[in-house]
DSSP file (Angstrom, degrees, kcal/mol; ACC not computed):
  #  RESIDUE AA STRUCTURE BP1 BP2  ACC     N-H-->O    O-->H-N    N-H-->O    O-->H-N    TCO  KAPPA ALPHA  PHI   PSI    X-CA   Y-CA   Z-CA
    1    1 A L    >         0   0    0      0, 0.0     3,-1.4     0, 0.0     2,-0.2   0.000 360.0 360.0 360.0 140.4  -24.0    1.7  -10.4
    2    2 A A  T 3   +     0   0    0      1,-0.2     3,-0.1     3,-0.0     0, 0.0  -0.456 360.0  19.7 -67.6 138.4  -25.8    5.0  -10.7
    3    3 A G  T 3  S+     0   0    0      1,-0.3    -1,-0.2    -2,-0.2     2,-0.2   0.501  92.3 130.0  82.8   3.0  -23.5    8.0  -10.0
    4    4 A T    <   -     0   0    0     -3,-1.4     2,-0.4     2,-0.0    -1,-0.3  -0.568  37.3-164.6 -90.2 157.4  -20.3    6.2  -10.5
    5    5 A K        -     0   0    0     -2,-0.2     2,-0.4    -3,-0.1    -3,-0.0  -0.990  23.0-121.6-143.5 130.9  -17.4    7.4  -12.7
    6    6 A L        +     0   0    0     -2,-0.4     3,-0.1     1,-0.2    -2,-0.0  -0.579  29.9 175.4 -69.9 122.8  -14.4    5.5  -14.1
    7    7 A I        -     0   0    0     -2,-0.4     2,-0.3     1,-0.4    43,-0.2   0.428  58.2 -46.7-110.6  -1.4  -11.3    7.4  -12.9
    8    8 A G        -     0   0    0      0, 0.0    -1,-0.4     0, 0.0     2,-0.3  -0.911  52.6-103.0 158.3 177.7   -8.7    5.0  -14.2
    9    9 A I  S    S+     0   0    0     -2,-0.3    -3,-0.0     1,-0.1     0, 0.0  -0.845  83.3  53.2-126.3 165.0   -7.6    1.4  -14.5
   10   10 A G    >   +     0   0    0     -2,-0.3     3,-1.2     4,-0.0    -1,-0.1   0.573  59.9 129.9  88.8  11.2   -4.9   -0.7  -12.8
   11   11 A W  G >   +     0   0    0      1,-0.3     3,-2.2    -3,-0.2    -2,-0.1   0.637  50.7  86.0 -72.9 -12.3   -6.1    0.0   -9.2
   12   12 A N  G 3  S+     0   0    0      1,-0.3    -1,-0.3     3,-0.0    -3,-0.0   0.661  78.1  68.0 -64.8 -12.9   -6.2   -3.7   -8.4
   13   13 A G  G <  S+     0   0    0     -3,-1.2    -1,-0.3    22,-0.0     2,-0.2   0.576  85.9  85.4 -79.6  -9.6   -2.5   -3.3   -7.5
   14   14 A M    <   -     0   0    0     -3,-2.2    21,-0.2    21,-0.2     3,-0.1  -0.641  62.1-158.6 -92.9 152.0   -3.3   -1.2   -4.5
   15   15 A T  S    S+     0   0    0     19,-3.1     2,-0.3     1,-0.3    20,-0.1   0.583  72.8  16.3-107.0 -12.4   -4.2   -2.8   -1.1
   16   16 A A  E     -A   34   0A   0     18,-0.8    18,-2.0    49,-0.1     2,-0.3  -0.984  61.6-167.4-158.2 151.8   -6.1    0.1    0.5
   17   17 A F  E     -A   33   0A   0     -2,-0.3    49,-0.3    16,-0.2     2,-0.3  -0.970  12.5-176.5-139.1 152.3   -7.9    3.3   -0.5
   18   18 A D  E     +A   32   0A   0     14,-2.2    14,-2.5    -2,-0.3     3,-0.2  -0.816  16.8 156.8-146.7 112.0   -9.3    6.4    1.1
   19   19 A G  E     +     0   0A   0     -2,-0.3    12,-0.1    12,-0.2    14,-0.0   0.026  52.2  90.7-119.5  25.3  -11.0    8.9   -1.3
   20   20 A S  E    S+     0   0A   0      9,-0.1     2,-0.3    12,-0.1    -1,-0.1   0.372  76.8  63.5-105.0   4.7  -13.3   10.7    1.2
   21   21 A K  E    S-A   30   0A   0      9,-0.6     9,-3.0    -3,-0.2     2,-0.9  -0.839  73.5-123.1-131.4 163.9  -11.1   13.5    2.4
   22   22 A D        +     0   0    0     -2,-0.3     3,-0.4     7,-0.3     5,-0.1  -0.840  34.7 173.7-101.0  90.4   -9.3   16.7    1.2
   23   23 A F  S    S+     0   0    0     -2,-0.9    -1,-0.2     1,-0.2    21,-0.1   0.755  74.6  48.8 -72.6 -24.9   -5.8   15.7    2.4
   24   24 A T  S    S-     0   0    0      4,-0.4    -1,-0.2    -3,-0.1    -2,-0.0   0.579 102.4-125.4 -95.3 -11.6   -4.1   18.7    0.8
   25   25 A G  S    S+     0   0    0     -3,-0.4    -2,-0.1     3,-0.2    -3,-0.0   0.690  74.9 119.8  77.6  18.8   -6.4   21.4    2.1
   26   26 A D  S    S-     0   0    0      2,-0.3    -1,-0.1    19,-0.1    -3,-0.0   0.382  88.2-103.8 -97.6   4.9   -7.3   22.9   -1.3
   27   27 A G  S    S+     0   0    0      1,-0.3    19,-0.1    -5,-0.1    -5,-0.0   0.463  90.6 101.3  90.6   1.3  -11.0   22.3   -1.0
   28   28 A H  S    S-     0   0    0     17,-0.2    -4,-0.4    -7,-0.0    -2,-0.3  -0.949  77.1-108.2-121.3 140.5  -11.1   19.3   -3.4
   29   29 A P        -     0   0    0      0, 0.0    18,-0.4     0, 0.0    -7,-0.3  -0.377  35.8-161.1 -65.5 143.1  -11.2   15.6   -2.4
   30   30 A D  E     -A   21   0A   0     -9,-3.0    -9,-0.6    14,-0.1     2,-0.5  -0.723  14.0-122.2-116.9 167.9   -8.0   13.6   -2.9
   31   31 A L  E     - B   0  43A   0     12,-2.5    12,-3.1    -2,-0.2     2,-0.4  -0.967  19.3-167.2-117.8 128.5   -7.3    9.9   -3.2
   32   32 A L  E     +AB  18  42A   0    -14,-2.5   -14,-2.2    -2,-0.5     2,-0.3  -0.949  14.2 174.8-112.7 132.2   -4.9    8.1   -0.9
   33   33 A A  E     -AB  17  41A   0      8,-2.7     8,-3.4    -2,-0.4     2,-0.4  -0.946  22.2-140.4-136.9 157.1   -3.8    4.6   -1.8
   34   34 A R  E     -AB  16  40A   0    -18,-2.0   -19,-3.1    -2,-0.3   -18,-0.8  -0.969  15.5-142.4-119.4 133.9   -1.4    2.0   -0.4
   35   35 A T    >   -     0   0    0      4,-2.3     3,-1.9    -2,-0.4   -21,-0.2  -0.457  31.5-106.0 -84.3 162.9    0.8   -0.3   -2.6
   36   36 A P  T 3  S+     0   0    0      0, 0.0    -1,-0.1     0, 0.0   -22,-0.1   0.785 122.3  58.6 -58.8 -26.2    1.6   -3.9   -1.7
   37   37 A A  T 3  S-     0   0    0      2,-0.1    22,-0.4    23,-0.0    24,-0.2   0.502 123.7-105.0 -81.7  -3.5    5.1   -2.8   -0.7
   38   38 A G    <   +     0   0    0     -3,-1.9    22,-2.5     1,-0.3     2,-0.3   0.577  68.9 147.5  93.7  10.9    3.6   -0.4    1.9
   39   39 A A        -     0   0    0     19,-0.2    -4,-2.3    20,-0.2     2,-0.6  -0.630  43.2-137.6 -79.3 137.9    4.1    2.9    0.1
   40   40 A L  E     -BC  34  57A   0     17,-2.8    16,-2.9    -2,-0.3    17,-1.1  -0.870  23.4-164.9 -96.1 121.7    1.4    5.5    0.7
   41   41 A V  E     -BC  33  55A   0     -8,-3.4    -8,-2.7    -2,-0.6     2,-0.5  -0.924   7.2-155.5-118.2 129.1    0.5    7.3   -2.5
   42   42 A L  E     -BC  32  54A   0     12,-3.0    12,-1.8    -2,-0.4     2,-0.6  -0.896   4.9-167.6-105.8 129.6   -1.4   10.6   -2.8
   43   43 A Y  E     -BC  31  53A   0    -12,-3.1   -12,-2.5    -2,-0.5     2,-0.2  -0.955  23.1-140.6-111.2 107.4   -3.4   11.5   -5.9
   44   44 A R  E     -     0   0A   0     -2,-0.6     7,-3.2     8,-0.5     2,-0.3  -0.499  12.9-146.0 -72.5 131.7   -4.3   15.2   -5.6
   45   45 A G  E     - C   0  50A   0    -17,-0.3     5,-0.2     5,-0.2   -17,-0.2  -0.724  17.1-171.5 -96.5 148.7   -7.8   16.0   -6.8
   46   46 A N        -     0   0    0      3,-2.0     4,-0.1    -2,-0.3    -1,-0.1   0.222  60.6 -91.4-119.7  13.4   -8.6   19.3   -8.5
   47   47 A G  S    S+     0   0    0      2,-0.4     3,-0.1   -18,-0.4    -2,-0.1   0.123 122.0  41.2  97.7 -19.9  -12.4   18.9   -8.6
   48   48 A L  S    S+     0   0    0      1,-0.4     2,-0.3   -20,-0.0    -1,-0.1   0.654 119.6   6.8-122.8 -42.4  -12.4   17.3  -12.0
   49   49 A T        -     0   0    0     -5,-0.0    -3,-2.0     0, 0.0    -1,-0.4  -0.814  69.2-106.8-137.7 173.9   -9.5   14.9  -12.2
   50   50 A L  E     -C   45   0A   0     -2,-0.3    -5,-0.2    -5,-0.2    -6,-0.1  -0.876  33.2-132.6-106.0 142.9   -6.8   13.3  -10.2
   51   51 A G  E     -     0   0A   0     -7,-3.2     3,-0.1    -2,-0.4    -1,-0.1  -0.129  40.8 -64.8 -81.9-177.3   -3.1   14.3  -10.5
   52   52 A S  E     -     0   0A   0      1,-0.1    -8,-0.5    -9,-0.1    -1,-0.2  -0.311  65.6 -89.8 -66.2 152.0   -0.1   12.1  -10.8
   53   53 A P  E     -C   43   0A   0      0, 0.0     2,-0.4     0, 0.0   -10,-0.2  -0.366  38.2-166.9 -67.8 142.5    0.8    9.9   -7.9
   54   54 A S  E     -C   42   0A   0    -12,-1.8   -12,-3.0    -3,-0.1     2,-0.5  -0.991  19.5-134.2-128.1 122.2    3.1   11.2   -5.2
   55   55 A V  E     +C   41   0A   0     -2,-0.4   -14,-0.2   -14,-0.2     3,-0.1  -0.655  30.1 170.5 -75.2 121.5    4.6    8.8   -2.7
   56   56 A I  E     +     0   0A   0    -16,-2.9     2,-0.3    -2,-0.5   -15,-0.2   0.398  59.7   5.1-113.9  -0.4    4.2   10.5    0.7
   57   57 A G  E     -C   40   0A   0    -17,-1.1   -17,-2.8     0, 0.0     2,-0.3  -0.972  55.1-151.9-172.4 161.6    5.2    7.7    3.0
   58   58 A V        +     0   0    0     -2,-0.3   -19,-0.2   -19,-0.3   -20,-0.1  -0.912  68.4  51.7-136.5 164.5    6.6    4.1    3.3
   59   59 A G        +     0   0    0    -22,-0.4     3,-0.5    -2,-0.3   -20,-0.2   0.740  62.1 130.4  83.3  23.8    6.3    1.3    5.7
   60   60 A W    >   +     0   0    0    -22,-2.5     3,-1.3     1,-0.2   -22,-0.2   0.237  33.7 104.8 -94.9  12.7    2.4    1.2    5.8
   61   61 A T  T 3  S+     0   0    0      1,-0.3    -1,-0.2   -24,-0.2   -23,-0.1   0.808  75.9  57.9 -65.2 -28.5    2.0   -2.6    5.3
   62   62 A G  T 3  S+     0   0    0     -3,-0.5     2,-0.3   -24,-0.1    -1,-0.3   0.559  85.4  97.1 -79.2  -7.2    1.2   -3.2    8.9
   63   63 A M    <   -     0   0    0     -3,-1.3     3,-0.1     1,-0.1    -3,-0.0  -0.625  57.8-159.7 -84.5 140.6   -1.8   -0.8    8.9
   64   64 A S  S    S+     0   0    0     -2,-0.3     2,-0.3     1,-0.2    -1,-0.1   0.631  71.5  17.4 -94.3 -15.2   -5.2   -2.4    8.4
   65   65 A A        -     0   0    0    -49,-0.1     2,-0.5   -47,-0.0    -1,-0.2  -0.993  61.4-137.0-153.4 155.1   -7.1    0.8    7.2
   66   66 A L              0   0    0    -49,-0.3   -49,-0.1    -2,-0.3   -34,-0.1  -0.973 360.0 360.0-112.8 128.3   -6.5    4.3    5.9
   67   67 A S              0   0    0     -2,-0.5    -1,-0.1   -49,-0.1   -49,-0.0   0.289 360.0 360.0-170.8 360.0   -8.6    7.1    7.3
């Protein structure tokens, strides 16, 4: 697809994603993902790359969407 960029591999282990928001309030989009075990993981964006994962919540298996 035109305009796409590979940001990593191994994402097939996640069950939901939201990469459309600035969750940290720093002016850069971040990526939020959910693991099969229900952990909510934040990857902070800096405008160029994504940072290391930070678990910011647990127990999210019952949710059908992240937004």
